[in-house]
VMD Tcl script that draws the C-alpha trace (Angstrom):
set ca {
  {0.02 -0.09 0.20}
  {1.19 3.36 -1.01}
  {0.68 5.92 2.04}
  {1.91 8.84 0.17}
  {0.20 11.76 -1.09}
  {-0.11 13.51 -4.88}
  {1.65 16.64 -3.88}
  {4.55 15.83 -1.76}
  {7.29 12.92 -1.86}
  {7.42 12.97 1.85}
  {4.78 10.74 3.90}
  {1.30 12.75 4.27}
  {1.11 15.44 6.74}
  {-2.17 16.38 8.52}
  {-1.73 19.70 8.88}
  {-1.59 20.42 5.20}
  {-5.02 19.06 5.03}
  {-8.16 19.09 6.29}
  {-8.86 16.15 8.94}
  {-10.79 13.27 7.11}
  {-14.90 13.57 8.22}
  {-16.19 11.26 5.85}
  {-15.04 7.88 4.39}
  {-17.19 6.75 0.45}
  {-17.35 3.33 -0.44}
  {-18.00 2.16 -3.89}
  {-20.15 -1.16 -3.92}
  {-19.13 -3.84 -6.58}
  {-16.29 -5.20 -6.60}
  {-14.94 -3.13 -3.75}
  {-17.24 -4.25 -0.66}
  {-18.48 -7.35 -2.53}
  {-17.44 -8.99 -5.24}
  {-19.78 -9.54 -7.92}
  {-18.95 -10.71 -11.40}
  {-20.54 -8.12 -13.97}
  {-20.55 -10.42 -17.28}
  {-22.14 -13.42 -15.68}
  {-24.77 -11.05 -13.78}
  {-25.74 -9.18 -17.12}
  {-26.19 -12.64 -18.95}
  {-28.97 -13.51 -16.32}
  {-30.13 -10.14 -15.86}
  {-31.07 -9.16 -18.88}
  {-33.46 -12.33 -20.21}
  {-35.24 -12.19 -16.61}
  {-35.98 -8.30 -16.55}
  {-36.94 -8.53 -20.32}
  {-39.82 -11.02 -19.68}
  {-41.62 -8.56 -16.71}
  {-42.01 -6.58 -19.83}
  {-42.63 -9.20 -22.77}
  {-46.15 -8.53 -22.77}
  {-46.08 -4.76 -23.34}
  {-42.96 -4.28 -25.23}
  {-41.38 -6.75 -27.79}
  {-38.55 -7.95 -26.34}
  {-36.10 -7.58 -29.68}
  {-36.95 -3.59 -28.64}
  {-36.74 -3.72 -24.66}
  {-32.97 -4.26 -24.12}
  {-32.36 -1.47 -26.84}
  {-35.07 0.84 -24.92}
  {-33.36 -0.53 -21.25}
  {-29.54 1.01 -22.19}
  {-30.96 3.88 -24.27}
  {-32.63 5.14 -21.19}
  {-29.53 3.96 -18.76}
  {-27.07 6.12 -20.77}
  {-29.53 8.94 -20.70}
  {-29.22 8.56 -16.90}
  {-25.21 8.70 -17.29}
  {-25.29 12.01 -18.90}
  {-28.18 13.29 -16.53}
  {-26.98 16.83 -15.88}
  {-28.41 17.55 -12.37}
  {-31.88 19.06 -13.63}
  {-34.04 15.72 -12.27}
  {-33.63 12.88 -10.10}
  {-31.94 10.03 -12.04}
  {-34.96 7.70 -11.88}
  {-36.94 10.55 -13.56}
  {-34.24 10.69 -16.28}
  {-34.67 6.99 -16.86}
  {-38.58 6.92 -16.70}
  {-38.83 9.54 -19.10}
  {-36.68 7.98 -21.52}
  {-37.72 4.37 -20.72}
  {-41.32 5.19 -20.76}
  {-41.43 7.17 -24.13}
  {-44.52 6.21 -26.14}
  {-45.80 4.72 -23.02}
  {-46.48 7.55 -21.08}
  {-50.00 6.30 -19.60}
  {-48.48 3.05 -18.07}
  {-45.11 5.05 -16.39}
  {-46.35 4.26 -12.84}
  {-47.26 0.62 -13.84}
  {-44.07 0.60 -15.65}
  {-42.39 1.17 -12.31}
  {-44.26 -1.14 -10.12}
  {-42.70 -4.09 -12.59}
  {-39.23 -2.91 -11.54}
  {-39.78 -3.03 -8.42}
  {-41.48 -6.18 -7.97}
  {-38.87 -7.56 -10.22}
  {-36.30 -6.70 -7.69}
  {-38.61 -7.63 -4.46}
  {-39.23 -11.22 -5.91}
  {-36.78 -12.47 -8.71}
  {-33.53 -10.20 -7.91}
  {-31.73 -12.56 -5.12}
  {-31.61 -14.91 -8.05}
  {-27.89 -13.37 -8.94}
  {-27.03 -13.47 -4.83}
  {-24.89 -16.72 -5.95}
  {-23.10 -14.56 -7.96}
  {-21.77 -12.55 -4.78}
  {-18.73 -13.37 -2.71}
  {-17.97 -11.37 0.57}
  {-14.35 -9.74 0.58}
  {-12.23 -11.14 3.90}
  {-12.56 -8.39 6.53}
  {-14.63 -5.90 4.88}
  {-17.34 -5.72 7.90}
  {-14.90 -5.80 10.34}
  {-13.09 -2.61 8.54}
  {-16.17 -0.79 8.39}
  {-16.91 -1.53 12.15}
  {-13.11 -0.11 12.81}
  {-13.99 2.46 10.97}
  {-17.28 3.50 12.55}
  {-15.48 3.29 15.92}
  {-13.53 6.64 14.92}
  {-16.65 8.42 14.90}
  {-16.22 8.93 10.61}
  {-18.89 9.49 8.09}
  {-19.66 6.21 5.95}
  {-21.16 6.65 2.52}
  {-21.92 4.00 0.23}
  {-21.23 5.54 -3.30}
  {-22.28 3.37 -5.41}
  {-23.25 4.53 -9.17}
  {-26.82 5.42 -8.54}
  {-28.13 3.69 -11.72}
  {-30.06 0.91 -9.65}
  {-32.92 1.40 -7.44}
  {-32.90 1.75 -3.42}
  {-33.98 -1.68 -3.04}
  {-31.41 -3.27 -5.34}
  {-28.55 -1.22 -3.31}
  {-29.92 -2.49 -0.49}
  {-30.19 -6.18 -1.55}
  {-26.37 -6.19 -2.68}
  {-25.70 -5.09 0.97}
  {-27.45 -8.02 2.53}
  {-25.67 -10.28 -0.01}
  {-22.59 -8.56 1.98}
  {-23.68 -9.12 5.26}
  {-23.55 -5.40 5.49}
  {-27.21 -5.15 5.47}
  {-27.65 -4.31 9.15}
  {-24.58 -1.48 9.46}
  {-25.51 2.26 9.66}
  {-24.16 4.47 6.57}
  {-24.58 8.03 6.39}
  {-25.82 7.84 3.11}
  {-26.49 5.19 0.01}
  {-26.82 6.39 -2.87}
  {-29.32 5.07 -5.71}
  {-31.64 6.14 -8.88}
  {-33.82 7.43 -6.60}
  {-31.90 10.15 -4.50}
  {-28.79 11.16 -7.10}
  {-28.98 13.65 -10.12}
  {-25.61 12.45 -11.66}
  {-23.86 9.88 -11.87}
  {-20.27 8.26 -11.91}
  {-17.58 9.41 -13.64}
  {-18.59 12.53 -13.61}
  {-17.53 14.87 -10.43}
  {-20.42 16.48 -9.46}
  {-21.76 13.28 -8.63}
  {-19.22 13.51 -6.09}
  {-20.04 17.07 -5.43}
  {-23.53 16.09 -4.76}
  {-22.33 13.14 -2.13}
  {-20.95 16.00 -0.56}
  {-23.40 18.56 0.03}
  {-26.14 15.35 0.92}
  {-23.47 14.96 4.00}
  {-22.58 18.31 4.67}
  {-18.40 17.91 4.38}
  {-16.19 19.14 1.97}
  {-14.25 17.22 -0.66}
  {-11.13 17.84 0.67}
  {-12.23 16.34 4.34}
  {-13.42 12.82 2.75}
  {-11.85 9.67 1.15}
  {-13.06 8.18 -1.82}
  {-12.14 3.80 -1.91}
  {-12.98 1.72 -4.93}
  {-11.68 -0.73 -7.38}
  {-12.48 1.44 -10.39}
  {-9.51 3.53 -11.71}
  {-11.77 5.66 -13.81}
  {-15.19 6.17 -11.72}
  {-13.79 5.89 -8.37}
  {-10.05 7.70 -8.81}
  {-11.65 10.77 -10.76}
  {-12.69 12.30 -7.79}
  {-9.10 13.25 -6.58}
  {-9.34 16.06 -9.36}
  {-11.83 18.28 -7.31}
  {-9.34 17.60 -4.43}
  {-11.06 14.18 -2.70}
  {-8.51 11.59 -1.31}
  {-8.70 8.17 -3.39}
  {-7.88 5.04 -2.28}
  {-7.66 2.42 -4.89}
  {-8.86 -1.12 -4.42}
  {-6.18 -4.10 -5.58}
  {-7.46 -7.11 -4.37}
  {-10.88 -7.34 -6.97}
  {-11.00 -8.80 -10.15}
  {-10.08 -6.32 -12.70}
  {-11.80 -8.15 -15.73}
  {-15.34 -6.91 -14.08}
  {-14.73 -3.56 -15.27}
  {-15.34 -4.82 -18.76}
  {-19.06 -4.31 -18.79}
  {-18.57 -0.77 -16.99}
  {-16.13 0.44 -19.95}
  {-18.36 -0.81 -22.65}
  {-21.55 1.10 -21.33}
  {-19.79 4.44 -20.05}
  {-17.26 5.00 -22.83}
  {-14.27 6.94 -23.59}
  {-13.40 7.93 -19.85}
  {-12.64 11.13 -18.68}
  {-8.86 12.59 -19.03}
  {-6.22 13.63 -16.58}
  {-7.53 11.54 -13.76}
  {-4.56 12.06 -10.62}
  {-3.17 8.87 -9.18}
  {-4.70 7.25 -6.51}
  {-3.12 8.47 -3.10}
  {-3.54 5.16 -1.70}
  {-3.43 1.47 -3.57}
  {-3.96 -1.84 -1.46}
  {-6.06 -4.40 -0.05}
  {-9.58 -3.40 1.43}
  {-8.45 -4.61 5.08}
  {-5.56 -1.68 4.53}
  {-7.77 1.18 4.16}
  {-7.56 1.51 8.19}
  {-4.18 2.16 7.85}
  {-4.74 4.74 5.51}
  {-7.24 6.59 7.21}
  {-5.18 6.88 10.55}
  {-2.62 8.78 7.74}
  {-5.06 11.11 7.25}
  {-6.57 11.49 11.08}
}
mol new
graphics top color blue
foreach p $ca { graphics top sphere $p radius 0.5 }
foreach p [lrange $ca 0 end-1] q [lrange $ca 1 end] { graphics top cylinder $p $q radius 0.2 }
display resetview
């Protein structure tokens, strides 16, 4: 693990920075290991069947992906859920409420079939409990493309469903997505902290580390499967340039050591 700042060769000096107040954690392949490719191979056919009586199957996936693309480009003028549903329901506006209920029933009744694809990183729960003892704010900063019920279920799959978090980002409470830095500014506003007083922990060198451009400290988790980013890369397209190197790199269980250096 590298315990060094971007600005200096010497070890990080807390006199030179704002005291750490909050830690943001990515979820998939950070706090829970989750095979994206296997998941989507099962998810797409399953969710398509929910709408097969209304939307032709050959058009459903195209509509779902294009609507998700609209959310990724949301500009803060509306909640991500409204952005998604407006695009998804184009031509089906009278069925908007019914369509949302269909999504909800799917996550309530069928989403758990994918639990077997998830595994728990060793020591994740103990690490979070250790950080909570330091009275730090803890945030689940997962890309808000999914409804709250899906985020909460994945936390439960990771054995973290009973833990208290100061914020969990999801499609219903955010107006931006990663890798836009506005997403991170929105998170900071919601928890009442400056970016400089936060640490972002995640496995994605683009979506998670981009926040370094606005002064937030970053920790790149290196013990997850890098191949899991393949689907994300296809979805997000060309990444932004000028992303600084992470302040810290290491396993998830080493996060407390990085945090200690910032306190």
